[in-house]
C-alpha positions as CSV (number, residue, x, y, z in Angstrom):
1,M,9.8,24.7,-23.3
2,P,11.1,21.4,-21.9
3,G,14.3,21.4,-20.0
4,T,14.1,25.1,-19.0
5,S,14.0,26.0,-15.3
6,P,11.2,28.2,-14.1
7,R,12.0,31.9,-13.7
8,P,13.2,32.7,-10.2
9,L,10.6,34.5,-8.0
10,R,11.0,38.2,-7.3
11,A,12.4,38.8,-3.8
12,D,9.0,39.9,-2.4
13,A,7.2,36.9,-4.0
14,Q,9.8,34.6,-2.5
15,R,9.4,36.1,0.9
16,N,5.6,35.6,0.6
17,R,6.1,32.0,-0.4
18,D,8.5,31.4,2.5
19,R,6.0,32.9,4.9
20,L,3.2,30.8,3.6
21,L,5.2,27.6,3.9
22,A,6.2,28.5,7.5
23,A,2.7,29.3,8.4
24,A,1.4,26.1,6.8
25,V,3.8,24.0,8.8
26,R,2.8,25.6,12.0
27,A,-0.9,25.3,11.2
28,F,-0.9,21.8,10.0
29,A,1.3,20.6,12.8
30,H,-0.8,22.4,15.5
31,D,-4.3,22.4,14.1
32,G,-4.3,19.4,11.7
33,P,-5.6,19.1,8.2
34,E,-8.8,20.9,8.9
35,V,-7.2,24.3,9.3
36,T,-8.5,26.8,6.8
37,L,-6.4,28.1,4.1
38,E,-7.6,31.6,5.0
39,A,-6.1,31.2,8.5
40,I,-2.8,30.1,7.0
41,A,-2.8,33.1,4.6
42,K,-3.7,35.5,7.5
43,D,-0.9,34.0,9.7
44,A,1.6,34.5,6.8
45,G,0.4,38.1,6.4
46,V,-0.7,37.7,2.8
47,G,-4.1,37.5,1.0
48,I,-5.8,34.3,0.0
49,G,-5.1,35.1,-3.6
50,T,-1.4,35.0,-3.0
51,L,-1.8,31.6,-1.3
52,Y,-3.7,30.2,-4.3
53,R,-1.2,31.7,-6.8
54,N,1.6,29.8,-5.1
55,F,-0.4,26.7,-4.1
56,P,-3.5,26.0,-6.2
57,T,-4.7,23.2,-3.9
58,R,-4.6,22.3,-0.2
59,E,-2.6,19.2,-1.2
60,A,-0.1,21.3,-3.1
61,L,0.5,23.5,0.0
62,V,0.9,20.5,2.3
63,E,3.3,18.8,0.0
64,A,5.3,22.0,-0.5
65,A,5.4,22.6,3.2
66,Y,6.7,19.1,3.9
67,R,9.3,19.2,1.2
68,N,10.5,22.7,2.4
69,E,11.0,21.3,5.9
70,L,12.9,18.3,4.4
71,T,15.1,20.6,2.3
72,R,15.8,22.8,5.3
73,L,16.9,19.8,7.3
74,C,19.1,18.4,4.6
75,D,20.7,21.7,3.8
76,A,21.6,22.1,7.5
77,A,24.2,19.3,7.2
78,P,26.8,21.1,5.0
79,R,26.0,24.4,6.7
80,L,26.7,23.0,10.2
81,L,30.0,21.6,8.9
82,T,31.2,25.1,8.0
83,T,30.8,26.3,11.6
84,S,31.5,23.2,13.7
85,P,33.8,20.2,13.8
86,P,32.1,17.2,12.1
87,D,31.2,15.4,15.3
88,V,29.6,18.5,16.8
89,A,27.8,19.2,13.5
90,A,26.5,15.7,13.4
91,R,25.1,15.9,16.9
92,A,23.5,19.3,16.2
93,W,22.0,17.9,13.0
94,M,20.5,15.1,15.0
95,D,18.6,17.7,17.1
96,H,17.3,19.2,13.8
97,F,16.2,15.7,12.7
98,I,14.2,15.2,15.9
99,D,12.5,18.6,15.4
100,Y,11.7,17.7,11.7
101,M,10.2,14.4,12.8
102,T,8.1,16.1,15.4
103,T,6.8,18.5,12.8
104,K,6.2,15.7,10.4
105,R,4.3,13.8,13.0
106,G,2.2,16.9,13.6
107,M,1.5,17.1,9.9
108,A,0.6,13.4,9.6
109,D,-3.1,13.8,9.0
110,A,-2.5,16.5,6.4
111,L,0.2,14.3,4.7
112,R,-2.2,11.3,4.6
113,A,-4.7,13.5,2.8
114,V,-2.1,14.3,0.2
115,I,-1.3,10.6,-0.3
116,A,-5.0,9.8,-0.5
117,S,-5.4,12.3,-3.4
118,G,-2.6,10.6,-5.3
119,G,0.4,12.6,-4.2
120,D,3.7,11.2,-2.9
121,P,5.3,13.8,-0.6
122,F,7.9,11.2,0.5
123,A,9.2,10.2,-2.9
124,H,12.7,11.5,-2.4
125,S,12.8,11.9,1.4
126,R,14.9,8.8,2.2
127,E,17.6,9.6,-0.5
128,A,17.8,13.2,0.7
129,L,18.2,12.2,4.4
130,L,20.7,9.5,3.6
131,G,22.7,12.1,1.6
132,A,22.8,14.5,4.6
133,V,23.8,11.8,7.0
134,G,26.4,10.5,4.6
135,T,27.9,14.0,4.3
136,L,28.2,14.3,8.1
137,L,29.7,10.8,8.5
138,R,32.2,11.3,5.7
139,A,33.4,14.6,7.1
140,G,33.7,13.0,10.6
141,A,35.7,10.0,9.2
142,E,38.0,12.4,7.3
143,A,38.6,14.4,10.4
144,G,39.2,11.3,12.5
145,T,36.3,12.0,14.9
146,L,33.7,9.6,13.6
147,R,33.9,6.0,12.6
148,A,34.7,5.3,9.0
149,D,32.6,2.1,9.0
150,A,29.3,3.8,10.1
151,D,26.6,3.2,7.5
152,P,24.3,6.2,6.8
153,D,21.3,3.9,6.6
154,D,22.0,2.4,10.1
155,V,22.3,5.9,11.5
156,L,19.1,7.0,9.9
157,V,17.2,4.0,11.3
158,G,18.7,4.8,14.8
159,L,17.6,8.4,14.5
160,G,14.1,7.2,13.4
161,G,13.9,5.1,16.6
162,V,14.9,8.0,18.8
163,A,12.3,10.2,17.0
164,L,9.6,7.6,17.7
165,S,10.5,7.6,21.4
166,A,10.4,11.4,21.5
167,G,6.6,11.5,21.5
168,G,6.3,15.0,22.8
169,P,8.0,17.9,24.5
170,E,8.0,16.0,27.8
171,R,10.2,13.3,26.2
172,R,12.6,15.7,24.5
173,A,15.2,15.4,27.2
174,Q,15.2,11.6,26.9
175,A,15.6,11.9,23.1
176,G,18.7,14.1,23.7
177,R,20.2,11.5,25.9
178,L,19.5,8.8,23.3
179,L,21.1,11.0,20.6
180,D,24.2,11.3,22.9
181,L,24.4,7.5,23.1
182,L,24.1,7.2,19.4
183,M,26.9,9.8,19.0
184,D,29.1,7.9,21.5
185,G,28.7,4.8,19.2
186,L,29.7,6.8,16.2
187,R,32.8,8.4,17.6
188,Y,36.2,7.1,16.4
189,R,38.3,5.3,19.0
190,A,41.8,4.2,18.3
191,G,41.9,0.5,17.3
192,Q,38.6,0.5,15.5
């Protein structure tokens, strides 16, 4: 029936789905698109039938794994704001963003295969990311710790640049320093 939401999964089925998505992210990021679905199912601790019930094709699994990572990243923004001051939450979220981009880079070949088959895993990525950045910036402006004139799009572009420079674990320390510089530019200073 149009307009109805799918029935929520049972708790055990949701756990299996979550384990499959986590295993898929690890596998595609580490082994690339050629990893077998059987290996992913085994890593998740489920049978191949469970994988296919949740994700009927390799492309469906790749796309769901990517979207799950994006959702986790975006959901972290309001969660971080419940436990930290906005400027601290924003800086912590930036670290999550770099981790997300590193994972996405590792999954690049698998994501290209999804696109080649007609999928669009990135359809809502930018809007979701801009929403998360905007949430953090608004909270910081309201608290008086971050500039009120900071544009979420500008911050996202800056984060993307930092992520490109953080080409691997050996560059992670440099990425952290660059994020600190970006945060220094976002902090509110009297007279701004």
